[in-house]
MOPAC internal coordinates of N, CA, C and O (Angstrom, degrees):
PM7 1SCF
backbone

  N    0.0000 0     0.00 0     0.00 0    0    0    0
  C    1.5301 1     0.00 0     0.00 0    1    0    0
  C    1.4974 1   106.00 1     0.00 0    2    1    0
  O    1.2310 1   123.69 1   -15.68 1    3    2    1
  N    1.3080 1   110.53 1   164.32 1    3    2    1
  C    1.4980 1   117.19 1   175.88 1    5    3    2
  C    1.4853 1   106.46 1  -154.33 1    6    5    3
  O    1.2310 1   122.14 1   -13.95 1    7    6    5
  N    1.3140 1   113.50 1   166.05 1    7    6    5
  C    1.4665 1   120.38 1   177.10 1    9    7    6
  C    1.5359 1   110.41 1    76.39 1   10    9    7
  O    1.2310 1   121.77 1    31.68 1   11   10    9
  N    1.2950 1   114.21 1  -148.32 1   11   10    9
  C    1.4462 1   121.65 1  -174.74 1   13   11   10
  C    1.4777 1   116.84 1   -63.88 1   14   13   11
  O    1.2310 1   121.48 1   151.74 1   15   14   13
  N    1.3400 1   114.77 1   -28.26 1   15   14   13
  C    1.5048 1   120.40 1   178.70 1   17   15   14
  C    1.5060 1   109.83 1   -68.75 1   18   17   15
  O    1.2310 1   121.15 1   135.64 1   19   18   17
  N    1.2495 1   115.41 1   -44.36 1   19   18   17
  C    1.4767 1   119.00 1   177.00 1   21   19   18
  C    1.4353 1   113.84 1   -62.83 1   22   21   19
  O    1.2310 1   120.48 1   137.08 1   23   22   21
  N    1.4173 1   116.69 1   -42.92 1   23   22   21
  C    1.4499 1   121.44 1   179.75 1   25   23   22
  C    1.5062 1   113.11 1   -63.37 1   26   25   23
  O    1.2310 1   121.14 1   138.58 1   27   26   25
  N    1.3679 1   115.43 1   -41.42 1   27   26   25
  C    1.5110 1   120.57 1  -179.24 1   29   27   26
  C    1.5271 1   109.46 1   -72.20 1   30   29   27
  O    1.2310 1   120.58 1   139.76 1   31   30   29
  N    1.3541 1   116.50 1   -40.24 1   31   30   29
  C    1.4702 1   120.55 1   175.81 1   33   31   30
  C    1.5041 1   112.40 1   -57.18 1   34   33   31
  O    1.2310 1   122.43 1   129.64 1   35   34   33
  N    1.3647 1   112.96 1   -50.36 1   35   34   33
  C    1.6036 1   117.81 1   178.99 1   37   35   34
  C    1.5381 1   110.54 1   -62.10 1   38   37   35
  O    1.2310 1   119.69 1   138.25 1   39   38   37
  N    1.3452 1   118.19 1   -41.75 1   39   38   37
  C    1.3791 1   120.94 1  -175.96 1   41   39   38
  C    1.5077 1   108.36 1   -63.12 1   42   41   39
  O    1.2310 1   120.93 1   133.45 1   43   42   41
  N    1.4205 1   115.82 1   -46.55 1   43   42   41
  C    1.4925 1   115.17 1  -177.72 1   45   43   42
  C    1.5124 1   110.94 1   -65.88 1   46   45   43
  O    1.2310 1   120.29 1   146.57 1   47   46   45
  N    1.3855 1   117.06 1   -33.43 1   47   46   45
  C    1.5222 1   119.97 1  -179.75 1   49   47   46
  C    1.5269 1   106.95 1   -62.08 1   50   49   47
  O    1.2310 1   121.69 1   131.24 1   51   50   49
  N    1.3148 1   114.37 1   -48.76 1   51   50   49
  C    1.4716 1   118.49 1  -176.62 1   53   51   50
  C    1.5434 1   113.10 1   -60.88 1   54   53   51
  O    1.2310 1   121.90 1   138.61 1   55   54   53
  N    1.3814 1   113.97 1   -41.39 1   55   54   53
  C    1.4386 1   122.41 1   175.91 1   57   55   54
  C    1.5442 1   112.52 1   -60.41 1   58   57   55
  O    1.2310 1   121.14 1   140.06 1   59   58   57
  N    1.3282 1   115.43 1   -39.94 1   59   58   57
  C    1.4504 1   119.74 1  -179.68 1   61   59   58
  C    1.5337 1   110.54 1   -69.57 1   62   61   59
  O    1.2310 1   121.86 1   141.64 1   63   62   61
  N    1.4010 1   114.05 1   -38.36 1   63   62   61
  C    1.4870 1   114.87 1   176.80 1   65   63   62
  C    1.5346 1   112.21 1   -65.45 1   66   65   63
  O    1.2310 1   119.83 1   138.51 1   67   66   65
  N    1.3563 1   117.94 1   -41.49 1   67   66   65
  C    1.4702 1   117.60 1   179.90 1   69   67   66
  C    1.5392 1   109.15 1   -66.48 1   70   69   67
  O    1.2310 1   119.62 1   138.85 1   71   70   69
  N    1.3144 1   118.34 1   -41.15 1   71   70   69
  C    1.4863 1   118.73 1  -179.08 1   73   71   70
  C    1.5487 1   108.37 1   -63.41 1   74   73   71
  O    1.2310 1   119.64 1   137.45 1   75   74   73
  N    1.2994 1   118.29 1   -42.55 1   75   74   73
  C    1.4653 1   120.22 1   178.44 1   77   75   74
  C    1.4845 1   111.14 1   -67.10 1   78   77   75
  O    1.2310 1   116.28 1   149.01 1   79   78   77
  N    1.3198 1   124.68 1   -30.99 1   79   78   77
  C    1.4010 1   127.77 1   169.42 1   81   79   78
  C    1.4500 1   114.62 1   -59.73 1   82   81   79
  O    1.2310 1   120.59 1   131.93 1   83   82   81
  N    1.3535 1   116.47 1   -48.07 1   83   82   81
  C    1.4344 1   125.14 1  -179.33 1   85   83   82
  C    1.6070 1   110.78 1   -64.08 1   86   85   83
  O    1.2310 1   123.94 1   132.85 1   87   86   85
  N    1.3149 1   110.04 1   -47.15 1   87   86   85
  C    1.5553 1   113.37 1   176.21 1   89   87   86
  C    1.4708 1   113.04 1   -61.38 1   90   89   87
  O    1.2310 1   118.24 1   136.04 1   91   90   89
  N    1.3318 1   120.95 1   -43.96 1   91   90   89
  C    1.3731 1   125.68 1   176.91 1   93   91   90
  C    1.5654 1   112.02 1   -57.76 1   94   93   91
  O    1.2310 1   121.89 1   131.99 1   95   94   93
  N    1.2633 1   114.00 1   -48.01 1   95   94   93
  C    1.4849 1   120.32 1   179.33 1   97   95   94
  C    1.5600 1   108.51 1   -61.29 1   98   97   95
  O    1.2310 1   118.54 1   135.40 1   99   98   97
  N    1.2768 1   120.39 1   -44.60 1   99   98   97
  C    1.4400 1   122.70 1   176.85 1  101   99   98
  C    1.5774 1   114.13 1   -62.10 1  102  101   99
  O    1.2310 1   123.50 1   140.17 1  103  102  101
  N    1.3371 1   110.89 1   -39.83 1  103  102  101
  C    1.4266 1   117.30 1   178.19 1  105  103  102
  C    1.5446 1   113.90 1   -63.22 1  106  105  103
  O    1.2310 1   121.92 1   135.67 1  107  106  105
  N    1.3066 1   113.93 1   -44.33 1  107  106  105
  C    1.4681 1   125.53 1   175.30 1  109  107  106
  C    1.4967 1   110.05 1   -60.90 1  110  109  107
  O    1.2310 1   121.54 1   136.58 1  111  110  109
  N    1.3279 1   114.66 1   -43.42 1  111  110  109
  C    1.4217 1   117.12 1   178.58 1  113  111  110
  C    1.5868 1   114.37 1   -64.50 1  114  113  111
  O    1.2310 1   121.02 1   144.53 1  115  114  113
  N    1.3068 1   115.65 1   -35.47 1  115  114  113
  C    1.3810 1   119.91 1   178.11 1  117  115  114
  C    1.5429 1   109.52 1   -74.00 1  118  117  115
  O    1.2310 1   118.99 1   138.43 1  119  118  117
  N    1.3712 1   119.54 1   -41.57 1  119  118  117
  C    1.4051 1   123.38 1   175.97 1  121  119  118
  C    1.5293 1   114.39 1   -56.45 1  122  121  119
  O    1.2310 1   122.37 1   133.60 1  123  122  121
  N    1.2953 1   113.07 1   -46.40 1  123  122  121
  C    1.5033 1   116.97 1  -174.99 1  125  123  122
  C    1.5333 1   112.02 1   -94.86 1  126  125  123
  O    1.2310 1   121.00 1  -173.30 1  127  126  125
  N    1.3028 1   115.70 1     6.70 1  127  126  125
  C    1.5379 1   122.83 1  -177.88 1  129  127  126
  C    1.5715 1   110.00 1    51.14 1  130  129  127
  O    1.2310 1   122.38 1  -121.95 1  131  130  129
  N    1.3210 1   113.05 1    58.05 1  131  130  129
  C    1.4775 1   118.74 1   174.55 1  133  131  130
  C    1.4932 1   108.32 1  -136.55 1  134  133  131
  O    1.2310 1   121.04 1  -130.33 1  135  134  133
  N    1.3925 1   115.62 1    49.67 1  135  134  133
  C    1.4238 1   119.95 1   179.69 1  137  135  134
  C    1.4495 1   117.31 1   -60.29 1  138  137  135
  O    1.2310 1   119.17 1   143.76 1  139  138  137
  N    1.3723 1   119.20 1   -36.24 1  139  138  137
  C    1.4408 1   119.24 1  -176.11 1  141  139  138
  C    1.5309 1   113.46 1   -69.14 1  142  141  139
  O    1.2310 1   116.62 1   134.45 1  143  142  141
  N    1.3365 1   124.02 1   -45.55 1  143  142  141
  C    1.4195 1   119.70 1   175.42 1  145  143  142
  C    1.5858 1   112.07 1   -67.56 1  146  145  143
  O    1.2310 1   120.37 1   148.08 1  147  146  145
  N    1.2680 1   116.90 1   -31.92 1  147  146  145
  C    1.4738 1   117.57 1   177.85 1  149  147  146
  C    1.5066 1   111.33 1   -68.93 1  150  149  147
  O    1.2310 1   120.12 1   142.22 1  151  150  149
  N    1.3601 1   117.37 1   -37.78 1  151  150  149
  C    1.5006 1   119.67 1   174.44 1  153  151  150
  C    1.4884 1   111.45 1   -63.54 1  154  153  151
  O    1.2310 1   118.62 1   139.16 1  155  154  153
  N    1.3690 1   120.24 1   -40.84 1  155  154  153
  C    1.4224 1   128.28 1  -178.88 1  157  155  154
  C    1.5827 1   105.22 1   -60.41 1  158  157  155
  O    1.2310 1   121.96 1   131.17 1  159  158  157
  N    1.3938 1   113.85 1   -48.83 1  159  158  157
  C    1.4770 1   120.44 1  -175.78 1  161  159  158
  C    1.5742 1   110.06 1   -62.43 1  162  161  159
  O    1.2310 1   121.98 1   136.12 1  163  162  161
  N    1.3366 1   113.81 1   -43.88 1  163  162  161
  C    1.5224 1   114.24 1   178.86 1  165  163  162
  C    1.4850 1   114.40 1   -66.89 1  166  165  163
  O    1.2310 1   119.94 1   149.51 1  167  166  165
  N    1.3937 1   117.71 1   -30.49 1  167  166  165
  C    1.4682 1   119.97 1   175.04 1  169  167  166
  C    1.5246 1   104.78 1   -67.91 1  170  169  167
  O    1.2310 1   117.60 1   139.87 1  171  170  169
  N    1.2527 1   122.17 1   -40.13 1  171  170  169
  C    1.4673 1   120.96 1  -178.58 1  173  171  170
  C    1.6078 1   108.38 1   -65.75 1  174  173  171
  O    1.2310 1   120.81 1   142.32 1  175  174  173
  N    1.2754 1   116.05 1   -37.68 1  175  174  173
  C    1.4741 1   117.48 1   177.18 1  177  175  174
  C    1.4986 1   110.46 1   -63.85 1  178  177  175
  O    1.2310 1   119.56 1   134.46 1  179  178  177
  N    1.3422 1   118.44 1   -45.54 1  179  178  177
  C    1.4988 1   120.76 1   175.51 1  181  179  178
  C    1.4919 1   109.58 1   -53.99 1  182  181  179
  O    1.2310 1   120.53 1   128.78 1  183  182  181
  N    1.3014 1   116.59 1   -51.22 1  183  182  181
  C    1.4700 1   123.70 1  -178.59 1  185  183  182
  C    1.4542 1   111.51 1   -54.42 1  186  185  183
  O    1.2310 1   119.23 1   136.44 1  187  186  185
  N    1.3373 1   119.08 1   -43.56 1  187  186  185
  C    1.4443 1   122.19 1  -178.43 1  189  187  186
  C    1.4795 1   110.05 1   -70.98 1  190  189  187
  O    1.2310 1   119.28 1   138.90 1  191  190  189
  N    1.2615 1   118.98 1   -41.10 1  191  190  189
  C    1.4980 1   119.61 1   178.68 1  193  191  190
  C    1.5663 1   107.94 1   -65.29 1  194  193  191
  O    1.2310 1   118.37 1   139.75 1  195  194  193
  N    1.2475 1   120.71 1   -40.25 1  195  194  193
  C    1.4007 1   124.50 1   179.35 1  197  195  194
  C    1.5918 1   111.77 1   -63.69 1  198  197  195
  O    1.2310 1   122.04 1   133.35 1  199  198  197
  N    1.2946 1   113.70 1   -46.65 1  199  198  197
  C    1.4797 1   117.76 1   177.41 1  201  199  198
  C    1.5255 1   111.33 1   -63.90 1  202  201  199
  O    1.2310 1   120.04 1   142.86 1  203  202  201
  N    1.3721 1   117.52 1   -37.14 1  203  202  201
  C    1.4845 1   115.35 1   175.76 1  205  203  202
  C    1.5351 1   111.35 1   -67.43 1  206  205  203
  O    1.2310 1   120.24 1   144.20 1  207  206  205
  N    1.3341 1   117.14 1   -35.80 1  207  206  205
  C    1.4702 1   117.84 1   175.55 1  209  207  206
  C    1.5175 1   111.80 1   -63.69 1  210  209  207
  O    1.2310 1   118.84 1   139.41 1  211  210  209
  N    1.2784 1   119.83 1   -40.59 1  211  210  209
  C    1.4524 1   125.38 1   176.17 1  213  211  210
  C    1.5288 1   111.90 1   -58.44 1  214  213  211
  O    1.2310 1   121.14 1   143.07 1  215  214  213
  N    1.3458 1   115.43 1   -36.93 1  215  214  213
  C    1.5172 1   119.94 1   176.34 1  217  215  214
  C    1.5353 1   110.41 1   -70.06 1  218  217  215
  O    1.2310 1   122.08 1   134.99 1  219  218  217
  N    1.3871 1   113.61 1   -45.01 1  219  218  217
  C    1.4617 1   117.64 1  -169.41 1  221  219  218
  C    1.5802 1   114.17 1   -75.72 1  222  221  219
  O    1.2310 1   119.95 1   155.63 1  223  222  221
  N    1.3235 1   117.69 1   -24.37 1  223  222  221
  C    1.3511 1   120.16 1  -178.36 1  225  223  222
  C    1.5610 1   112.55 1   -67.98 1  226  225  223
  O    1.2310 1   120.47 1   134.62 1  227  226  225
  N    1.3113 1   116.70 1   -45.38 1  227  226  225
  C    1.4373 1   117.08 1   176.79 1  229  227  226
  C    1.5470 1   108.40 1   -73.50 1  230  229  227
  O    1.2310 1   118.63 1   151.51 1  231  230  229
  N    1.2633 1   120.22 1   -28.49 1  231  230  229
  C    1.4854 1   123.01 1   174.60 1  233  231  230
  C    1.5977 1   107.86 1   -56.02 1  234  233  231
  O    1.2310 1   119.88 1   133.42 1  235  234  233
  N    1.2143 1   117.84 1   -46.58 1  235  234  233
  C    1.4601 1   122.16 1  -177.55 1  237  235  234
  C    1.4622 1   109.74 1   -60.13 1  238  237  235
  O    1.2310 1   119.31 1   136.39 1  239  238  237
  N    1.3499 1   118.91 1   -43.61 1  239  238  237
  C    1.4653 1   122.58 1   174.59 1  241  239  238
  C    1.5092 1   111.47 1   -60.13 1  242  241  239
  O    1.2310 1   120.66 1   132.06 1  243  242  241
  N    1.2799 1   116.33 1   -47.94 1  243  242  241
  C    1.4759 1   122.23 1   176.69 1  245  243  242
  C    1.4993 1   113.19 1   -53.42 1  246  245  243
  O    1.2310 1   123.42 1   125.66 1  247  246  245
  N    1.3597 1   111.06 1   -54.34 1  247  246  245
  C    1.4878 1   117.72 1  -176.84 1  249  247  246
  C    1.5487 1   110.46 1   -60.41 1  250  249  247
  O    1.2310 1   118.27 1   146.21 1  251  250  249
  N    1.3301 1   120.90 1   -33.79 1  251  250  249
  C    1.4002 1   120.41 1   177.23 1  253  251  250
  C    1.5485 1   114.04 1   -68.93 1  254  253  251
  O    1.2310 1   119.68 1   160.87 1  255  254  253
  N    1.3467 1   118.22 1   -19.13 1  255  254  253
  C    1.4896 1   119.34 1  -172.28 1  257  255  254
  C    1.5043 1   110.76 1  -113.57 1  258  257  255
  O    1.2310 1   116.72 1   162.99 1  259  258  257
  N    1.2618 1   123.83 1   -17.01 1  259  258  257
  C    1.5064 1   123.44 1  -179.85 1  261  259  258
  C    1.5080 1   111.18 1   -81.31 1  262  261  259
  O    1.2310 1   118.62 1   -21.10 1  263  262  261
  N    1.3097 1   120.24 1   158.90 1  263  262  261
  C    1.4216 1   124.70 1   174.19 1  265  263  262
  C    1.5456 1   109.65 1   -64.42 1  266  265  263
  O    1.2310 1   120.01 1   -23.34 1  267  266  265
  N    1.2334 1   117.59 1   156.66 1  267  266  265
  C    1.5490 1   122.99 1  -177.50 1  269  267  266
  C    1.4780 1   109.30 1   -63.03 1  270  269  267
  O    1.2310 1   117.85 1   151.48 1  271  270  269
  N    1.3016 1   121.70 1   -28.52 1  271  270  269
  C    1.4556 1   122.85 1  -179.19 1  273  271  270
  C    1.4854 1   115.25 1   -68.62 1  274  273  271
  O    1.2310 1   120.69 1   159.10 1  275  274  273
  N    1.4029 1   116.29 1   -20.90 1  275  274  273
  C    1.4381 1   119.71 1  -179.87 1  277  275  274
  C    1.5072 1   114.05 1  -100.81 1  278  277  275
  O    1.2310 1   120.67 1  -177.06 1  279  278  277
  N    1.2642 1   116.33 1     2.94 1  279  278  277
  C    1.5553 1   121.27 1  -176.55 1  281  279  278
  C    1.4838 1   109.30 1   -61.76 1  282  281  279
  O    1.2310 1   118.91 1   127.61 1  283  282  281
  N    1.3603 1   119.69 1   -52.39 1  283  282  281
  C    1.4517 1   123.37 1   177.32 1  285  283  282
  C    1.4309 1   118.03 1   -51.13 1  286  285  283
  O    1.2310 1   121.88 1   139.79 1  287  286  285
  N    1.4180 1   114.00 1   -40.21 1  287  286  285
  C    1.4493 1   119.89 1  -177.99 1  289  287  286
  C    1.4752 1   109.23 1   -68.68 1  290  289  287
  O    1.2310 1   119.03 1   138.48 1  291  290  289
  N    1.3518 1   119.45 1   -41.52 1  291  290  289
  C    1.4603 1   121.80 1  -179.24 1  293  291  290
  C    1.5379 1   109.81 1   -68.32 1  294  293  291
  O    1.2310 1   119.52 1   143.58 1  295  294  293
  N    1.2890 1   118.53 1   -36.42 1  295  294  293
  C    1.4283 1   118.22 1   179.76 1  297  295  294
  C    1.5329 1   110.40 1   -67.27 1  298  297  295
  O    1.2310 1   120.47 1   139.47 1  299  298  297
  N    1.3002 1   116.71 1   -40.53 1  299  298  297
  C    1.5047 1   118.84 1   176.85 1  301  299  298
  C    1.5398 1   109.68 1   -61.49 1  302  301  299
  O    1.2310 1   119.00 1   136.10 1  303  302  301
  N    1.2837 1   119.51 1   -43.90 1  303  302  301
  C    1.4111 1   123.80 1  -174.89 1  305  303  302
  C    1.6500 1   107.92 1   -67.09 1  306  305  303
  O    1.2310 1   121.06 1   141.92 1  307  306  305
  N    1.2896 1   115.57 1   -38.08 1  307  306  305
  C    1.4355 1   116.60 1  -179.08 1  309  307  306
  C    1.6119 1   108.87 1   -73.64 1  310  309  307
  O    1.2310 1   118.93 1   146.36 1  311  310  309
  N    1.3317 1   119.65 1   -33.64 1  311  310  309
  C    1.4611 1   120.46 1   178.57 1  313  311  310
  C    1.4979 1   108.37 1   -68.17 1  314  313  311
  O    1.2310 1   117.34 1   143.83 1  315  314  313
  N    1.3222 1   122.66 1   -36.17 1  315  314  313
  C    1.3590 1   128.48 1   178.73 1  317  315  314
  C    1.5686 1   106.50 1   -61.25 1  318  317  315
  O    1.2310 1   119.74 1   133.52 1  319  318  317
  N    1.3355 1   118.11 1   -46.48 1  319  318  317
  C    1.4500 1   122.11 1  -177.15 1  321  319  318
  C    1.4732 1   110.10 1   -64.53 1  322  321  319
  O    1.2310 1   121.21 1   134.94 1  323  322  321
  N    1.3273 1   115.30 1   -45.06 1  323  322  321
  C    1.4735 1   121.17 1   178.94 1  325  323  322
  C    1.5405 1   109.58 1   -59.16 1  326  325  323
  O    1.2310 1   119.50 1   133.31 1  327  326  325
  N    1.3426 1   118.56 1   -46.69 1  327  326  325
  C    1.4615 1   121.80 1  -177.34 1  329  327  326
  C    1.5701 1   108.21 1   -63.22 1  330  329  327
  O    1.2310 1   118.80 1   141.39 1  331  330  329
  N    1.3280 1   119.89 1   -38.61 1  331  330  329
  C    1.3465 1   122.34 1   175.07 1  333  331  330
  C    1.5577 1   113.39 1   -58.20 1  334  333  331
  O    1.2310 1   122.36 1   132.17 1  335  334  333
  N    1.3792 1   113.08 1   -47.83 1  335  334  333
  C    1.4334 1   117.92 1  -177.52 1  337  335  334
  C    1.5419 1   108.90 1   -64.72 1  338  337  335
  O    1.2310 1   118.92 1   138.26 1  339  338  337
  N    1.2702 1   119.66 1   -41.74 1  339  338  337
  C    1.4400 1   124.17 1   178.96 1  341  339  338
  C    1.6037 1   108.93 1   -63.75 1  342  341  339
  O    1.2310 1   121.04 1   133.66 1  343  342  341
  N    1.3479 1   115.63 1   -46.34 1  343  342  341
  C    1.4386 1   117.88 1   178.35 1  345  343  342
  C    1.5278 1   115.29 1   -59.77 1  346  345  343
  O    1.2310 1   120.34 1   142.08 1  347  346  345
  N    1.2762 1   116.96 1   -37.92 1  347  346  345
  C    1.4484 1   120.72 1  -179.21 1  349  347  346
  C    1.5763 1   105.64 1   -73.15 1  350  349  347
  O    1.2310 1   118.66 1   135.66 1  351  350  349
  N    1.2850 1   120.16 1   -44.34 1  351  350  349
  C    1.4251 1   117.83 1   178.34 1  353  351  350
  C    1.5488 1   112.85 1   -63.69 1  354  353  351
  O    1.2310 1   121.76 1   142.96 1  355  354  353
  N    1.3193 1   114.24 1   -37.04 1  355  354  353
  C    1.4917 1   116.47 1   177.39 1  357  355  354
  C    1.5339 1   112.76 1   -66.37 1  358  357  355
  O    1.2310 1   120.68 1   140.43 1  359  358  357
  N    1.3317 1   116.30 1   -39.57 1  359  358  357
  C    1.4242 1   120.59 1   175.70 1  361  359  358
  C    1.5508 1   111.63 1   -61.98 1  362  361  359
  O    1.2310 1   120.71 1   137.99 1  363  362  361
  N    1.2804 1   116.24 1   -42.01 1  363  362  361
  C    1.4022 1   120.44 1   176.73 1  365  363  362
  C    1.4659 1   114.78 1   -65.31 1  366  365  363
  O    1.2310 1   119.95 1   141.89 1  367  366  365
  N    1.2999 1   117.70 1   -38.11 1  367  366  365
  C    1.4924 1   121.31 1   178.57 1  369  367  366
  C    1.5803 1   107.88 1   -72.40 1  370  369  367
  O    1.2310 1   120.31 1   133.74 1  371  370  369
  N    1.2695 1   117.02 1   -46.26 1  371  370  369
  C    1.4727 1   119.50 1  -175.32 1  373  371  370
  C    1.5421 1   111.33 1   -64.92 1  374  373  371
  O    1.2310 1   121.38 1   142.67 1  375  374  373
  N    1.3746 1   114.97 1   -37.33 1  375  374  373
  C    1.4360 1   117.13 1   177.62 1  377  375  374
  C    1.5641 1   113.01 1   -67.16 1  378  377  375
  O    1.2310 1   121.02 1   143.60 1  379  378  377
  N    1.3124 1   115.66 1   -36.40 1  379  378  377
  C    1.3889 1   120.17 1   176.40 1  381  379  378
  C    1.5006 1   115.78 1   -64.69 1  382  381  379
  O    1.2310 1   121.90 1   130.11 1  383  382  381
  N    1.3456 1   113.96 1   -49.89 1  383  382  381
  C    1.4149 1   122.11 1   177.69 1  385  383  382
  C    1.5412 1   112.49 1   -62.62 1  386  385  383
  O    1.2310 1   119.69 1   130.02 1  387  386  385
  N    1.2530 1   118.21 1   -49.98 1  387  386  385
  C    1.4216 1   124.20 1   179.92 1  389  387  386
  C    1.5024 1   117.12 1   -61.83 1  390  389  387
  O    1.2310 1   122.12 1   149.17 1  391  390  389
  N    1.3782 1   113.55 1   -30.83 1  391  390  389
  C    1.4624 1   117.13 1   177.49 1  393  391  390
  C    1.5638 1   111.03 1   -80.96 1  394  393  391
  O    1.2310 1   120.98 1   149.09 1  395  394  393
  N    1.3362 1   115.74 1   -30.91 1  395  394  393
  C    1.4484 1   121.30 1  -175.41 1  397  395  394
  C    1.5256 1   112.60 1   -79.43 1  398  397  395
  O    1.2310 1   119.28 1   139.42 1  399  398  397
  N    1.2927 1   118.99 1   -40.58 1  399  398  397
  C    1.4096 1   126.11 1  -170.10 1  401  399  398
  C    1.5442 1   112.05 1  -129.33 1  402  401  399
  O    1.2310 1   120.31 1   -46.45 1  403  402  401
  N    1.3409 1   117.01 1   133.55 1  403  402  401
  C    1.4132 1   119.84 1   179.60 1  405  403  402
  C    1.5085 1   105.06 1  -102.42 1  406  405  403
  O    1.2310 1   120.91 1   -63.11 1  407  406  405
  N    1.2763 1   115.86 1   116.89 1  407  406  405
  C    1.4336 1   123.95 1   177.14 1  409  407  406
  C    1.4463 1   109.59 1  -149.01 1  410  409  407
  O    1.2310 1   120.82 1   -12.88 1  411  410  409
  N    1.3664 1   116.04 1   167.12 1  411  410  409
  C    1.4703 1   122.39 1  -175.05 1  413  411  410
  C    1.4972 1   112.19 1   -62.05 1  414  413  411
  O    1.2310 1   120.75 1   -42.73 1  415  414  413
  N    1.3856 1   116.17 1   137.27 1  415  414  413
  C    1.4692 1   117.59 1  -179.03 1  417  415  414
  C    1.5901 1   106.42 1   -77.77 1  418  417  415
  O    1.2310 1   119.00 1   163.33 1  419  418  417
  N    1.3755 1   119.50 1   -16.67 1  419  418  417
  C    1.3707 1   117.55 1   172.28 1  421  419  418
  C    1.5407 1   113.96 1   -65.11 1  422  421  419
  O    1.2310 1   120.06 1   140.04 1  423  422  421
  N    1.4403 1   117.49 1   -39.96 1  423  422  421
  C    1.4221 1   118.88 1   177.19 1  425  423  422
  C    1.4917 1   110.18 1   -63.74 1  426  425  423
  O    1.2310 1   118.19 1   145.42 1  427  426  425
  N    1.3815 1   121.05 1   -34.58 1  427  426  425
  C    1.4706 1   122.99 1  -179.92 1  429  427  426
  C    1.5302 1   107.46 1   -65.88 1  430  429  427
  O    1.2310 1   119.41 1   137.24 1  431  430  429
  N    1.2874 1   118.74 1   -42.76 1  431  430  429
  C    1.4787 1   126.31 1   177.52 1  433  431  430
  C    1.5539 1   108.61 1   -57.04 1  434  433  431
  O    1.2310 1   122.37 1   128.02 1  435  434  433
  N    1.3304 1   113.07 1   -51.98 1  435  434  433
  C    1.5264 1   115.40 1  -175.74 1  437  435  434
  C    1.5441 1   107.83 1   -64.04 1  438  437  435
  O    1.2310 1   118.11 1   140.70 1  439  438  437
  N    1.3528 1   121.20 1   -39.30 1  439  438  437
  C    1.3987 1   125.23 1   178.80 1  441  439  438
  C    1.5047 1   110.83 1   -59.62 1  442  441  439
  O    1.2310 1   119.91 1   133.11 1  443  442  441
  N    1.3295 1   117.78 1   -46.89 1  443  442  441
  C    1.4433 1   120.23 1  -175.32 1  445  443  442
  C    1.5454 1   110.68 1   -70.21 1  446  445  443
  O    1.2310 1   120.74 1   147.58 1  447  446  445
  N    1.2966 1   116.20 1   -32.42 1  447  446  445
  C    1.4810 1   115.57 1   175.34 1  449  447  446
  C    1.4757 1   113.25 1   -70.67 1  450  449  447
  O    1.2310 1   119.87 1   138.85 1  451  450  449
  N    1.3256 1   117.86 1   -41.15 1  451  450  449
  C    1.5460 1   119.32 1  -175.06 1  453  451  450
  C    1.6317 1   112.99 1   -78.41 1  454  453  451
  O    1.2310 1   120.86 1   142.48 1  455  454  453
  N    1.3426 1   115.96 1   -37.52 1  455  454  453
  C    1.4371 1   115.77 1  -171.00 1  457  455  454
  C    1.5090 1   110.57 1  -106.12 1  458  457  455
  O    1.2310 1   118.63 1   160.24 1  459  458  457
  N    1.3424 1   120.21 1   -19.76 1  459  458  457
  C    1.4378 1   117.96 1  -177.90 1  461  459  458
  C    1.4797 1   112.30 1  -106.17 1  462  461  459
  O    1.2310 1   121.54 1   130.12 1  463  462  461
  N    1.3543 1   114.66 1   -49.88 1  463  462  461
  C    1.4980 1   119.25 1  -172.18 1  465  463  462
  C    1.5695 1   107.13 1   -85.27 1  466  465  463
  O    1.2310 1   118.71 1   140.10 1  467  466  465
  N    1.2698 1   120.07 1   -39.90 1  467  466  465
  C    1.4597 1   125.76 1  -179.04 1  469  467  466
  C    1.4626 1   115.86 1   -49.20 1  470  469  467
  O    1.2310 1   120.06 1   121.29 1  471  470  469
  N    1.3528 1   117.49 1   -58.71 1  471  470  469
  C    1.4435 1   119.48 1  -178.49 1  473  471  470
  C    1.6199 1   111.67 1   -60.93 1  474  473  471
  O    1.2310 1   120.93 1   146.81 1  475  474  473
  N    1.3221 1   115.83 1   -33.19 1  475  474  473
  C    1.5043 1   115.71 1   175.36 1  477  475  474
  C    1.4562 1   111.13 1   -62.64 1  478  477  475
  O    1.2310 1   121.18 1   134.20 1  479  478  477
  N    1.3441 1   115.35 1   -45.80 1  479  478  477
  C    1.4815 1   119.09 1  -177.96 1  481  479  478
  C    1.4896 1   112.37 1   -63.15 1  482  481  479
  O    1.2310 1   120.62 1   141.52 1  483  482  481
  N    1.3690 1   116.42 1   -38.48 1  483  482  481
  C    1.4871 1   122.43 1   173.90 1  485  483  482
  C    1.4961 1   113.04 1   -62.79 1  486  485  483
  O    1.2310 1   120.49 1   139.24 1  487  486  485
  N    1.3327 1   116.67 1   -40.76 1  487  486  485
  C    1.4251 1   122.24 1  -179.95 1  489  487  486
  C    1.5853 1   109.50 1   -67.46 1  490  489  487
  O    1.2310 1   121.04 1   139.47 1  491  490  489
  N    1.3500 1   115.62 1   -40.53 1  491  490  489
  C    1.5006 1   117.83 1  -179.63 1  493  491  490
  C    1.5571 1   106.68 1   -68.03 1  494  493  491
  O    1.2310 1   119.51 1   138.91 1  495  494  493
  N    1.3477 1   118.55 1   -41.09 1  495  494  493
  C    1.4294 1   120.25 1   178.89 1  497  495  494
  C    1.4881 1   110.88 1   -61.14 1  498  497  495
  O    1.2310 1   119.75 1   134.10 1  499  498  497
  N    1.4272 1   118.07 1   -45.90 1  499  498  497
  C    1.4113 1   125.55 1   177.29 1  501  499  498
  C    1.5303 1   115.52 1   -55.52 1  502  501  499
  O    1.2310 1   122.59 1   135.72 1  503  502  501
  N    1.3027 1   112.64 1   -44.28 1  503  502  501
  C    1.4979 1   119.71 1  -177.32 1  505  503  502
  C    1.6064 1   112.15 1   -80.60 1  506  505  503
  O    1.2310 1   122.03 1   164.24 1  507  506  505
  N    1.3094 1   113.71 1   -15.76 1  507  506  505
  C    1.4946 1   120.70 1  -179.83 1  509  507  506
  C    1.5287 1   113.98 1    71.66 1  510  509  507
  O    1.2310 1   122.29 1  -147.68 1  511  510  509
  N    1.3207 1   113.23 1    32.32 1  511  510  509
  C    1.5128 1   117.17 1  -178.99 1  513  511  510
  C    1.5238 1   107.97 1   -77.01 1  514  513  511
  O    1.2310 1   120.10 1   180.00 1  515  514  513

């Protein structure tokens, strides 16, 4: 597919993945009786996504108005800002979780690989980037 159908299809697919992730986290929180840290983590996820959207909305305006030679520069700048936002939110979440609960760092590594990094790698493979 191409054009608007591809865009809408990809958007819905990503939305379904994020919804599934949130539901899975809440289910795991209920099963292991750790609703409070899961709720805090979900709020941090929502804030991260909102902050990324706040960065990308002005970027769309800038990209529509700048010359074609500057587009790559603006994309790199915005990606750096998004990475900084996600890094700050990740540090906040990890410090909260690690201070509150003592558990194996191996389990944290496995979690990050399966529920955080894995879907991104699958999406990259799916899109063929």
